[in-house]
C-alpha positions, 0 to 999 in steps of 0.5 A, a space after each residue: 451517524 455511525 462511523 465505519 472503516 472498511 478494509 480488505 488487505 493488511 496494507 490498508 489496515 496498517 496504513 490507516 492504523 494511526 487514524 484508528 488509534 487516534 480515533 480511539 484516543 479521542 473516544 470517537 466510536 467507530 466500527 472496523 469492517 473487514 471485507 475478507 480480501 486477505 484471509 487473516 488480519 488478526 496479527 496486524 490488529 494486535 500489533 497496533 492495539 486495534 480491536 478485532 473487526 466488528 463485522 466481516 463482509 466475507 470470510 476466507 481461509 486463504 488470500 485471493 490468488 487468481 483473477 477468477 477468484 477475485 471476480 467471484 469474491 467481488 460478486 459475493 462481497 457485493 451481495 453480502 455487503 448489500 444484504 447485511 445491516 452493516 451501515 445505513 443511509 447517512 453513515 460515514 464510511 472511510 475507505 483507503 487507497 486503491 484495492 479491490 476492497 476500496 472499489 467494492 466498499 465504494 459501490 456498496 456505500 453509495 448505493 446505501 446513500 452513505 457519506 464516503 471518505 477516501 483516505 490517500 485520494 488524489 494519487 495519479 499515474 495518469 496511465 490507466 493500465 500502470 498500475 492496474 487496476 489501482 489507477 482505475 479504482 482511485 479515479 472511481 473512488 475519488 469521483 464518488 467520495 464526499 470527502 477526499 483526504 490527500 497527502 500533499 498539494 500535488 494530489 490536491 491539484 490532481 483533483 482540481 484538474 479533474 474537477 472532483 466534487 468532494 471536499 478535499 482535505 490536505 493532510 500534508 503527509 500520508 497517514 501511513 507516516 504515523 503507523 511507521 513511526 509507531 512501528 519503529 518505536 517497537 522492538 523487533 524480535 527477528 534477527 536482522 541480517 548482519 552486514 550489508 544487504 538489500 531487499 527485493 520484491 517483485 509481485 505486481 500483476 502487470 509485471 508478472 503477466 506481461 512478458 516485456 516487463 517480466 524479463 526486463 525486471 528479471 534482467 535488473 534483478 539478476 544484476 542486483 543479486 550478483 552484486 549484493 547479498 539479497 533478501 528476496 521477499 517472494 509471494 506465491 504468485 511471484 514464485 510460480 511465475 519465476 519458476 516458469 521462467 527458470 529464474 527462480 532456480 537460478 536465484 536458488 543457486 545464487 549464494 547471495 540470495 535468501 528467500 523470504 515468504 512473508 514478514 509481519 509489517 513491524 518486522 519488515 519495517 526494521 528489515 527495510 530500515 537496516 538495508 542498503 537499498 530496496 528494489 521493488 515494483 510496489 507503491 507503498 514502499 516508495 513512501 516508506 523509504 522516503 520517510 526512512 531516507 532509504 534509497 529505492 529502485 522502482 521496478 515499474 513503468 509509472 508511479 502514482 506517487 511523488 514521494 522520493 522522486 529525484 531524492 530517494 527514489 529512482 523510477 526505472 521504466 525498466 531502463 537497464 542503463 538507468 537501473 545500473 546507474 542507480 546501483 553504481 550510485 545508490 548511496 547518493 539517493 538521499 532525502 533533501 530535506 526534513 519530513 516535517 512535523 505534520 500529524 496527518 492522523 490528527 488532521 483526519 480525525 479533526 475532520 471526522 469530528 466535524 462531520 459527525 457533530 
């Protein structure tokens, strides 16, 4: 039985890096497969001491930018994945999270009659369009998985409610915890801003392309940058949309704002760790800031995670008054207890060894 970890985005590889490192330590043979959703992942492989991908389903020079590009890539990836002799009947295929690559791999793996293991399964917002398409992808992948690794009891209970057939394995923490610890143990060579600063990210499709969420998010961000020195991490899509609204030019005139196009994960973790708080519409940072005991303002309507809620995290639902209460009292948003000493990557690798015996 061959073991394959299939990923498409840098975030997938980063969050599963602890598992792959543990597999390497135990000398569990595996193949790393890149779908090509993100163009370049070599730096992330080097950061965590991982091999370069053994197989590539597709290859791109740039990341996918539009819905149309994504649709054509999914079609190309399906035929390429089915045609290539990458994995066969009975092999164990590991997927992570809720990306389009997770969806693509799930379809290919099940058509090839492989055993499918879903890492970070069971997460739910219970709203099919918030976040979209992630909520739909998670539900689909959990439905067809033979093994579902969940990060906590809540995620396990979600699967019991929906009566999923796969075996549920509780890792008690998200395996991204192992990646985060490893990264924090390494020095960063970038200059961390001096003095107090905050980090802002605003990039989700359902926020950028739905006017109600977009303008409510802009209103909150405007208040943040007027109060705080701000590192605004800006994707190309975000920049394009914010320019159309005129908000980008407003931000560019604000002396509190510094734009950043991209951080390597190893550097970004240190930047976040040094910040007063983070404001974002992303999902992974909710977990990471909880582990770092860092306040976070969630610029979204729903979240599929429970980490930090009522402690480090404030879910705004784009309620301006709620966001202002956070800004006035962000220092009070602290974790109530210790994270614990569970080692999720070891739990997952124990199960992998059991499966492949």
